[in-house]
Structure formats: C-alpha cells, structure tokens
N, C-alpha and C positions, 0 to 999 in steps of 0.2 A: 504494500500500499503506500509506503514511503517513497519507493521508486517511482509510483504512478503520480504522487504529489509533486515530486521533483521534475518529472517530465512536464507535467502541466505548467508547472511555474516557469521552466525552461521556455516553453511553447509562448506562454504570456509575455515573457520578457522580450523574446524575439519579435513577436508581433508588435509590441509596444515601441521597440527601438526602430523597427520598419516603418511604423506609421507616422513617425513623426518626420515633419517635412522642415526644410530650411526655410526661414522666413527670409526671403530675398526682397531687398528694397527695389520696387519697381519705380522707376523716376517717371512721373507723369510728364508727358510733352503737352505744353500748351499749344492750342492751335495757333498757327502763325497768322497774326493779323497783318495784313498789308499796310504799309505806311501810308497814311493818309495825307501826307505832306508832300506837295509838289513844288520844288523852287525853280524859278525861272531866273537865270543869271546872265547878264551880258556885261562882261567886265570891261569892254570898249566905251560902253555908254555909262558905266558905273550906276547900274540899277539892279535892283533885285525884286523879285516877285514872289511871295511865299503864300502858296494856298493850302490852307488847313481846313480840310473840310470831310468829315467822315463819309466813306463811301466813294469819294471822287476818284481816288487813284485807281480802284477796281473798275468803275464806270468808264474812265478814260481808256484804260487798256482794252476793256471789252466791247464797248459800245461805240466810241468815238470813230469818225470817218478816218481812214488812214491819212497820214501825211502826204500831201501832194493832191489831195483830193480837192481842195479849194485852192484858188490862187491868193497870193499875198494880198493884192488890192481888195479881194472879196472880203477877206478877213478884216483888212483894216477898216474897210467901210462899215462892216457889221459890228466891229469893236467901238467905232465911234459912237454909233447909235445906242449900244448898250452901255457904254460908260456914262453917256450923256444922261439917259435913263436912271441909271444906277445913282449917280451923283445927285440928280434931282430929287430922288426917293430919300437919300441919306439927309438931305437938307430939310426935308419934311417929316420929321418924326411923329407928328401928330397924325399924319395921314397915312403912314406907311409904317410898317413893323420896325422899330429900331433894333431889334434883335437880329434881323435878317440884313438890314441896311445899316452897319454900324461904323464904317469908314469909306471916305471918298477915295475914288482911284484917280491918282495923277497920271493921266494917259494924255501926253502931249501929241497933238494931232500933226505937228509939223516934223516929229521925230521919226525915223525909220527904226524899229525895233527888231525888225527881221522876221522872218517867216515863223520860226519856233515860238517866239513870245507870242505873236498874234494867233497862232493855232491853238497855243494851250489855253490863252486867255478866252478865245471864242468859245472853245469847248467847256471851258467852266461857266461861262454864261448859260450855254445849253444846258448843262447838267443843273445849274441852279434853278432855272426856270421849270425844269421838269420836276425836280425833287420837291420844290416848294410851292408849284402850281402857281407861279408868277408869270407875268408876261411883261417884258420890259418894253417891247416895241409891238409893231403891228405884225411882226413874224413870229410865228406861232412854231416852236420846235416840237419835232417829233421824236419820238422813241427809236 
C-alpha cells in the first residue's frame, strides 16, 4: 500500500510540475497611429506651414488626387478663394465657429509658393470642408 501511495504522489508531482507554465511577459503593441501633422517648408522663401489635423494625413495619402493632377495655376486660384473665405470667417467669430476658424492664413497672392505648397494647402481645404461640412466658396468639394 505504501508503494501505491508513493506512486500516486510521484504521479501527482510530475503532473503538477508539467502543468505549470512559464509566465512570459507579452509586450502589447499599440496600434500605430499615423502622424497627423504635415509640415510644408520652403527654405528659400523662409516660411513654414504646419497642419495639425486628426485624420488629415490618412485622408491625404488615401483620397487626395495624385500630384500633377491639377496645374499650379489652378491650385493657386482655388487657394486664393479658400484663403480669402477662411480669413473672413476668422474675423467674424460671432458668425462662424471660432473653434474651426482660429487663425488667419497669411497667403501672399504675389508669392510663388511652388506646386507642393499649393497642392497640400488645397487638399487641406478640401479635407476641412468635407470633414466639418463647411463650404468656403461656391465650389462644393466631393469625396
């Protein structure tokens, strides 16, 4: 009987030792959030535009028309209209939401900012109008 008890005890110990698992620390990976900051810099003209808007980077990469789709003159003309409407709304906080229109945009119509700046600024205005259901001009942006 003693040997039977020893055999059961040895079996229990073997099963108990086998059933323990190592507690390994699994490092949780946080989902990568795309950087929602786009910086437009032209060192020759010494200016910088920083667009900080949640979701804009993703929208810009996935939905914006490709570079070269529009001409620079088209983008400049649209940006003049959008900037003018934007600045008007900034100056009228009682009529327009100051949380949406918080800062004026200093866009000099006589300065050649280049294609890249005009392209990104134009796409920001399109994104802004679609996201916040705003219409800056008679031009209605489409998805």
